[in-house]
C-alpha positions in Angstrom: 134.1 138.7 121.5 132.0 141.8 121.9 135.2 144.0 121.8 136.6 142.0 118.5 133.1 142.9 117.0 133.5 146.7 118.4 137.1 146.8 116.9 135.5 145.4 113.2 133.1 148.1 113.5 135.7 150.7 114.3 137.8 149.7 111.2 134.9 149.6 109.0 133.7 152.8 110.1 137.1 154.1 109.2 137.6 152.6 106.0 134.1 153.7 105.1 133.2 150.1 103.9 129.8 149.3 102.9 127.4 147.3 105.4 127.5 144.4 105.8 131.0 144.3 106.5 132.5 140.8 105.2 134.2 139.4 108.0 136.4 136.2 107.0 137.0 134.4 110.6 140.2 132.4 110.7 141.7 130.6 113.8 140.8 128.0 116.0 138.4 129.8 118.2 136.3 130.6 115.2 135.8 126.5 115.0 132.7 127.2 116.8 131.6 130.7 114.8 127.7 129.7 115.4 128.6 130.2 119.2 130.7 133.2 118.8 128.5 134.9 116.0 125.8 136.6 118.8 128.5 138.2 120.7 130.2 139.6 117.4 127.3 141.0 116.7 126.5 142.8 119.4 129.9 144.1 119.8 129.4 145.7 116.4 126.5 147.3 117.5 124.7 149.1 114.2 127.4 147.8 111.8 126.1 144.6 109.8 128.6 141.9 109.7 128.8 139.0 107.1 130.5 136.5 108.6 132.4 134.0 106.3 134.8 131.2 105.9 137.9 132.7 104.2 138.5 132.4 100.6 142.3 133.6 100.4 144.9 133.7 103.2 144.8 136.5 105.7 147.9 137.8 103.7 146.0 138.1 100.1 142.7 139.3 101.9 144.6 142.3 103.9 146.4 143.2 100.6 143.1 143.0 98.4 141.5 145.4 101.4 144.3 147.7 101.0 144.0 148.1 97.1 140.2 148.4 97.5 140.8 151.3 100.1 142.8 153.5 97.8 140.9 152.7 94.6 142.8 149.8 92.9 140.5 147.8 91.1 141.6 144.2 91.0 140.3 142.1 88.0 138.5 138.7 89.1 141.1 136.9 86.9 143.9 138.4 89.1 142.2 137.3 92.3 141.3 134.0 90.7 145.1 133.3 89.7 146.4 134.6 92.9 143.8 132.5 95.1 145.3 129.2 93.2 148.7 129.4 94.7 147.4 131.2 98.1 146.2 128.6 100.8 143.5 130.1 103.4 
């Protein structure tokens, strides 16, 4: 988990993401997020992480992040509409 935290910090730094970096934890391994929180945070070093339950699927989350990185503002109404048909 420390290595995963370091990878998250590296990607966040490369994308110039402001802290705290929102991280949506998906998959069975994150069922025990409380137990994994400390090693993830330690691996991230000085990068503050905001671990949370995903609100959209990984696919839609990746799309929204990519659009943000290139400077495309996605209206809240569009995200809401996409989210209705999306399953995290």
